[in-house]
N, C-alpha and C positions, 0 to 999 in steps of 0.2 A: 207691372205697369200696364194699364189698359191699352189695347191696340184699337185704333180708330181707322176705318177705311174711308177715304175721301174719293169720290168718283166725279171727275170732270164731266161737263156736258157732252164731251165727245167720247166718253167711255173709258178714258185713261184712268187707271186706279193708282192710288197712293196709300200705303199703310204706314201709320206713324204710331210710335209709342208716345202716349200723352200722359203726363203725371196726373194723379188724382188732384183735384182742386183747380186745375187749369180749366179753361173753357175749351170747347171744341174749336172755336175760332183761334184761340192762342196756339193750339196744337198745329193748326194749318199754317198760321203766320210764321211761327218759330221753326217749322220744318219746310218753309218756302214752297208750300203747295199752292199752285195757281188756282184761281177761281174764287178765293175768299179775300177780298181787298181789305175789309175792316177799316174803312175810312175814319170812323169815329174812335177807333182804338178799343172797342168793346164797351162803350158807354150806353149802348142801346139807343143811339141817336141817329142811326141810318139803317139801311137794309142791304149793305154791301157784303154781308156775311150770311145771306139767306141760303138755306139748305133745305133739302127734302129728307125726311126720315121715313123710309118706306115700310120698315118692319113694325107692325102694330105692337108686337110683344116688347120690342125695344123702346118704342115710343111711350109705352105705358110706364116705363121706368124713369122717364124724364118728367120733372114737375111741369104742371100746366103753364101755358103762356100767361104772362102778366098782361095787364091792360096796356102798359107801355110797349111791350113786344107786339101786341096786336096792332097798336097804332102804327108802329114802324113798319110792320109787314104790309100795311096798306100802301106803302110806297114801293113795294117790290112788284116788278112787272109780271111775274109768272106765279102768282100766289095759288096755293092749293091747300086742301085741308091738312096735309102733312108738312106744311111749311113751318120752319122754325128759324130763328136767328141763332147762328152757332155761338155767338157771344153769350147767349143766355142758357146754354147747355153746359153745366158743370160736369166735368168728368169724374165718375166714381167707378169703383171696381165693378159695379153692376152693369156699367156701360161698356165693358170689355167686349169687343166685337161689333160695336156700333158702326153702321154704314150710313154715310150721308152722301147725297148727290147734290151737285151744284147746278143751278138753272143755266140755260143757254145764255141768258143775258149777262152772266158773270164769266166771261172768258177773256 
């Protein structure tokens, strides 16, 4: 099962085993990891699951942002080129070791 590392804005790290097919957001919510609220439940209708994917090699393994994801990210206060909505990142075996950081606005 892929391991995903979630890093809170204050640097606290959480590592979770996340089943393939789940979203990175589901992995956080079901493991009670703070910083990912997922107000819309993963429907890509808010930006409360915003994360940063810092590793370019790992980011390249994630499908590109959809138009809907880009639109929702416009509502995130700390947008960056490596911003993603964790509800839109489906966990695959290739994402084992993925590290995501949460923005300060999500604490």
